[in-house]
C-alpha positions, 0 to 999 in steps of 0.5 A: 516485556516481553517480545511474542515470538510467531511461535507465541502468537495463535493461530488465530492471530498469523493468518489475521497478519497474514492476511494483513499483509497480503491485501497490502501488498496487494494495494501496493501492485496495483497503485504502483501498476496504475501509477507506473501507466498513469500519464504525469499530467494525471497525476496530483504530484510528482510519480517518483515521490508517490511510487516511493511513498507507495513501495516504502511505506509500510503504511496497512493499506493506508498510502495506496489508497490515498492514492488512489482516493487524492493521488489520482486526478479525475477526468473530465 
């Protein structure tokens, strides 16, 4: 099976890919900024592990969302 190239994609497919990449970039930046500002005691797990996974994993936004839902401790 031949690989599809960028020029083979329709305009709608190209826009969807670019939109998905932009959404993931915004989520990653927001998660990394929050992680940087949050004290280590307010993070579940080690900050450096969260930061590495958020920055390097290509997850369609699932890792940053996971950090926001499960990685932060709730204030009392």
